[in-house]
N, C-alpha and C positions, 0 to 999 in steps of 0.2 A: 705876725702871721707866718706860719711855718711853710716852707717849701721843701722839696726833697733835696737833702743835702747831706754829705757824709763827712767831710774833713773837719778838723777841729776849728772852733772859733778863734779868731785872731787874738793873740795875747803876746806881749813883747817878751815876757820872761817866764820861765818855769823852773822847777827845782833843778833839773838837769842842765839848765842854761840854754836850752834850745828854744827857738821861736816856734810857737805853735802855728801850724800852717792854716791858711784860710780853710774854712771848714763847712760841714754839711749835715743836714738832718736826714730826711728820707731820700732813698737812692733810686737811681734808674737802673734798668737792666740792659742787656745787650742790644745793640743796634745793628741793623744791616744797612742802614743809611744809604746815601747816594754812592754806591759801590758796585763794581761789576763782579765782586766776589760771589761765588756760588754758595748756596746753602744746601748742604747735603743732609739726608735724613739718617739719624743714628738712634740708638736706644736713648730715650729721654728727650727727644725732640730734635729739631734741625741743628746742624752744626755750621759754624762760620767757615766757609771754604777759602782757600788761599787765592790771591791774585796771581795772574801770570807772572813768571819771573822776569820776562823781558819788559822793559819800560816802553809804554806806548809812545809812538813818535810825537803825538800831540802834547805829551808831558815832558819831552826832552828839554825844552827851554827852561823849565822849572828846575830840573835836575842839573842843568849846566850853568845856572846863574852863579854869580860871584857875590859873596857876602862882603859888604863894605864895613869893616869893624871900626868903631870909633869909641872914644871915651864915654862913660856913663856918668850920671850925677853921683852914683855910688862909687867912691874911690876903689881902685883895684879891679874893676870890672870893665868889660867891653860890651858894647851894644851894637846891634845890627837889625836890619829889616829884611825879611825874606818874603818872596812872593809865592803864592800857591793859587791854583785855580779855584774860583768860588764854587764851581760845580765840576766835579771830576768827570761827570758824564758828558759835559759840554764845556771844555776848557775855553772855547772861543767866547763864552759869555762874559769873561773878565776875570780879574785877579782879586785876591784878598791879601792884605799886607799883615804879616805876623811879626810881633816883637820878639827878638832873641837876645839873650845875654849870656856871657860866659866869664869865668875867671880861669886863667890858664894854669896848668899844673905848676905847682910851686917847687917840686923836686925836694929832696934828692930822689934818685931812682929813675929808671927808664919810663917814659911816658907811655901809658897804656891806651890812650885814646880819649874819647869824650864820654862823660857820664851825664846823661840826661835825667833830670829830676822833675817830678810833678807832685804837688801837695794834695791834690784831690779837689773836691767840690761836688759836682762840676761847677766851675766858676772861680776857683782859686787861682790867683796869679802865680804862675810858675816862676816868672821873672822876679817878682817880689820875694818869693821863697828862696831862690838861689842867692839873691843879693843880701837878704837879711838873715838867712840861716845856713842853708846847705853849703854855700860857697865859702863860709867862714866857720861853720859849726860842725860840719861833718868831720869824722876822725882825720887827724893830720896826715896819717899815712895814706888815706884815700885821696885827699886833696893834693898830696904830693905827686901822685901818679896819674891823676885824671884831670883834664880840663872839665870844670864843673859848668854845665850848660843847662839852659832852660828856654823854652818857648811858651809864651802865653797862647793857649789854644784859641782857635778862631772864636770871635765873639766875646773874648775875655780880656779885661784890663787893657793892655797896650795893643791888642790885636783886633782892631775895629770892633770895639765893645758894643754889645747889645744894650740898648737904652729903652726904658719903659716909662718911668714916672719921675716927677720932680721930687726933691727932698720932702716937701710938705705933703705931697700925695703919698709918698712912701710912709711917712709918719702915720697918716690916717690908715693906710693899709695894714701896718703892723699892729695897730691897736684894735682892729676889728675883732669882735667877739668870736672866738673859735669854738665855743660851746653853746650854740644857740638854743634857747629855751622855748621859743614860740615861733610862729610863722613869720612875724615881722623880723626877728633876729636872723632867721634863715635867709630871708630875702636880702637883708643887708650883707650877709656873708657872700651870697651868690653874686650880688652886685659888685662887691669888692674884687672877687675873682675876675669878673667880666671886665671891670675897669683896668685891672692890671694887664690882662691879656690884650685888650684893645690898645692900651698904651704901647705895649711892645710891638703890636702890629702896625701902629701908626708911625713909630719912630725907627723901627728896624725891619721894614716889610720884606726886603729881599734877603737879608742876612738870616732871618729866622728859618729859612728853608735849608740852610747850609751850615749848621753848627753841630752836626751829628758826631758821635764818637768815632765812627768809621772814618769820616772826613778828617777829623783831628789826628787819627792814627796815620792816615796817609800823609798828612803834613809832616809828621815826625819822620817819615821815611825820606822825604825830600831833604829835611834838615840833616839826617844821618849822612846822606850822600854829600851834601855841601860841606860837612865837617871833615870829610875824607875818611870816614869809617866804613869798613866793609860790613860790619855788624853793629847792631844797636846795643849799647850797655845802658841800663835804665833802672832807676829806683822810683816806683810809684806808690803813693800812699792812698788808701781809701778809694775814692772814685778813680784815682790814678792807677789802681790795679786793673780796673776795667779797661782803661785806655791802653795800658801795657799789654793786657791779655788780648785785646782786639788787634793790636799791632802783631802779636805773635801769631794769631789766627790768619791774618792777611799775608804776613811775610815770614813764615816759619824758618826759611833758610837764612834769614838775616838776623835772627835772634842771637845775641851775644850772651851777656850776663844780665838777666832780668830778675829784679827783686820786686815782688808784689805784696805790699805790707798792709794788712787790714782789708782783706779781699771782699769783693762782691761776688755773688752768684749770678752770672748773666742768664741763667736758664729760667729764672723766675719772672712771672708777670708782676706788674706794679702792685697789684693788690696784695700778693704774697710778700713782696719786699717790704711794703709798708707795715703789714701786720707783724712780720718777723722783726723788723727794726723796732717797732713799738715794744715788743717783748725784750729786745736788747736794752732799751732804755730802762725798762723795769728792773732788769738784772743789775744794771749799773746803779740804779737808785737804791735797791736793796743793799748793795755793798756800801753805798754812802750812809744809809740809815744805820746799818750795823756799826759803822765807824763812828757815826755821830753820837750815838747813845753813850759812848764812853768819854765824851768830851764835855768839859764844864760849860762851854758856850753853846751847847746844843739846846735850843729853846723849844724844840718840837716834841720832846718826850724822852722817856727812858727805856723804851723798847722799840724795835724797828716797826712793829705794827702801829704803835702810837705815833711815831714820826710820820708814817704814811697817812694815817687818819687826820692828823693835825695839819699836814701840808694840804691835803684835799680841802679841809675846812678853810684854810687861809685862801686858797684859790676861790672858793665859793664866796667868801667875804669880799674879795677884791672884785668879783664879778658884779656885786651889788654896790660896793663903795670903794672906788679906786683911791689909792693913797697919793698924797703930795710927794713930789720928788725934788723940788727945787730946780727943776729943769728950766733953762732959759727960754725954751719954746713953749713952756706951759704944759708939757706932757705929764700925765698922772700915770701911776702904775695900776693898770687893770689886770684882769686874769690872764689875758693873752701875753702881755709883756712879761709878767711874772713867770708864767709857764716857760717861756723862751729862756728867761734868765736861769732858771733851775736846770733846764736841759743843757744849756751852754756849759754849765759846770760839770755835767756828767761825762764830758769827753776826756777829762784828765783829773785824776785824784788830787793833783797839785792845786786845783781850783777849789777843793772842798772847804778849806778854811775861809776863803773869800765868800763862799756861799753861806756858810754858817753865820758869818758876820752880817751878810746882807739880810738873811732871814731874821736874825736877832733885831736888827734895826726896824724891820717891817713889823714884827710881832710886838716888840716892847715900846717902840717909839713912833709907830705909824709913819715911818719914813721909808719910802720906796726907792731911794736913790741907789742903793747898792744893787738891788735886783735889776733896776733899769740899766745900770752900767754893764751888768753881765749880758743883758739882752742886746744892748748896743754893740757889744763885742761880737755877738753872734751875727748880727745883721751888717756888721762893718759900717756903722753910722759914726761919722766924725763929729766932734764937738760943735762944728759950725752948721750942723744939720744936713750935711750932704752924705750920700751913701756911695760906697763903691758899687761897681756893677755886678758884684758877686751874685746877688739874688736874682737879677735879671737873666744873667747867663745860666744860672742854675736851672731856672724854670725852662729856658729856651732849649737847653740840651736834653733835660729829662723828658720834656713833652714831645720832643722829636724822636728820642730813642725808643720810647715805649708808648703804647696806647694807654690812655688815662686809666687809673685804678677804678674810678667810679665816674659815671657820666651824669648823675642826677643826685639831688639831695636825698631822694627816697632810697637810692642805692646805698648811700652812706648810712642812713638810719637803719637799714636792714643789717648792715655790718657792725653796728655799734656794739652789740654784745660780744662779738669776737675781739674787738679792740679793747673793750673794758676788761675782758678776761685776761688779755695779754698784759695789760697795765691798768690797774684800778686808778692810779694817779694820773697818768698821761693819756690813757686810751681814748677818751672822748675827744680831746683836742686833736690828737694825731689822726683820728678817723676823719674828722672834718677837714684837716689839712690835706688829706688824700684827694680832695675834690679839685685841687688847684689846676690840673691840666684839662678839666672837662670843657672849658670854654676857650681853649687855645686857638688862635687864628690859623694855625698851620697843622695839617694832619701829620701823624707820626709816620716816619719812614722806616722804623725798625720794629723789632719784636723780640721776645725772649728766645734765646737759643744757646746751645752749648758752644764752648770754644775748646778745640782739641789741639790745634797747632802741631799736627803730626810732623815729625822730622825736626822739630826745634831742639836746640841745645837745652840742657837742664835749666829749669826755671824754678826759683825759690819763692814759694807762697808762704807768707807769714800770717798767723792768726793768733789773736789774743782771746783767752777763754772768757773774759767778762767785758768784752768790747761792746760799748753801747750802740754805736752807729753801724758797725758792720759785724753782726754776730758771728761767733766762731764757726758756726755751722757753714757759713758762706765760704770761709777759707777752706774748710774741708771739701765743700762741693766743687769749688774751682780747681783745687788740687786733684780731685778725682777726674775732672774733665780733661785737664791739660795732660797730654800724653807723656811729657817729660818732667812733670812737676815734682818737687821735693817739698813736703809740708814741714814747716818749722813752727812750733807752738810755744807761745809765751803764756804761762800760767799766771795771770795777773789782771789788774784793772786798767781802764783807760782805753783810748782809741789809738791803735797801731802799737808797734813794739820797738822798732829800731831807734836807738838813741834815747830810750826812755828809762834807763837805769839798770837794764839787765846786761851784765858783762858777757853772759853766755850767748844771748841773742846777737849782741854787737860783734862779738868775736866770730861767730858763725857767718854773719853777713860780710864782715870785712875780709875774711879768708876767701869767701866766694868771689868778691869783687876784685881782690888783689891777685889771687892765685888761680881762680877759675874752678876751685874745688867746692862743690855744693855740700851742704850738710846732709847727713844721712836722713832719708825720708822718715818722718815721724819723730825726729829729735824734739825734745821738750826742754824748756828753760823756765826759770823763775827770776824774780828781781834779785839782784845781788850787786 
């Protein structure tokens, strides 16, 4: 079962040696969440206004707290817990505790401060990302000069995680038919969405109202102060670009060196975001199909059109007759899990060989294990049948940040032609996936709007031309909104660009982080 998610599915290794960040399918737009920031009207819609520069007295205890650093389970890293108000509009309501981790600058060279990182999601663990990749895999010259730091956003992983379903309930949810063919199947899909939402409301009733992107951005400002930095230096990927841009909109005078890689367009409503991301996955699939036809192990055909037709036919067969997988819990590979598995591989061309093998096993041997493994990586399902809270936090943030894309099955049915035009292969499933916020127990606190961050230092926005999850047009749109943005373009495949094989991209970002010199606006790079 798909929810709105942007960052890449978890994978331990890829060609460049980097850990793929926790990842996401369809994305949320800008939130005005529980914030006293004003929204001002500009061309193209309201703009997120900055917060007052002076820290309110009610928030002073949070900005003045001391972090008690201790050793982590991961060698070489320190961990701490910071407090933030659950509700910024009413700090007396209580605190939320957020997990923080860092690896101190290794030297040589003068320390430049802290570099905060976020892998996206929403729902991806930033602490897991810094400990497993950024803190050990970012360029050595960057790690030498910066303390590598991460905070799990509120409701995510180590920061009072949102909880919704048991592992078995989540197994049932992820296997629900996403392409209903009759009234009974539509009813079962709606019931699945309702059960998911009810589970979140029952297990995390208070927290669901306070996991907006605005609140998470305000938490980052508290952390910035506790780390002793006058300005925030930050690298955010995918949804992390929205979080970083929101910070810039709220605190433009505290923007240091911000890299927003694989950007979202916060001005779009959920309906547009979902439709445009569907087209993004189609673009990525066409790139996969074009590559596949030249490979000996491509079992779907010898032209891109035939690959698409045969994959659609495979999905249809799985809808009627799921395949055995050898799964210890008895799960079979139906259309929904197979679709998720294919989409998971679209985030990174390094996963294409694994996808070809999984498709070969399914087509030639009626074995669904390979596609199931890809699907499990997307949902962050462990071999013991437990799930991370990624998908729960993902829905909680998305459904709070934006009004639902569609509120009834009938509305989805009216939109089906647009989605199927955007992607003949994935459109129908992704249209129905857009119904997931319709039954959410908490109303949205945000809406689509522009982020200008007037007065901020130069911000680098990075876009990949064939990015499946955050289409290139979104990076162009965010760069046009931010008053100080420099657009850096990667002409290539996959989701995000930094650390993915382009020396040109990496050099431009490293120079910006280390020297404060941003690339020329409009600079373009390719893989090399």
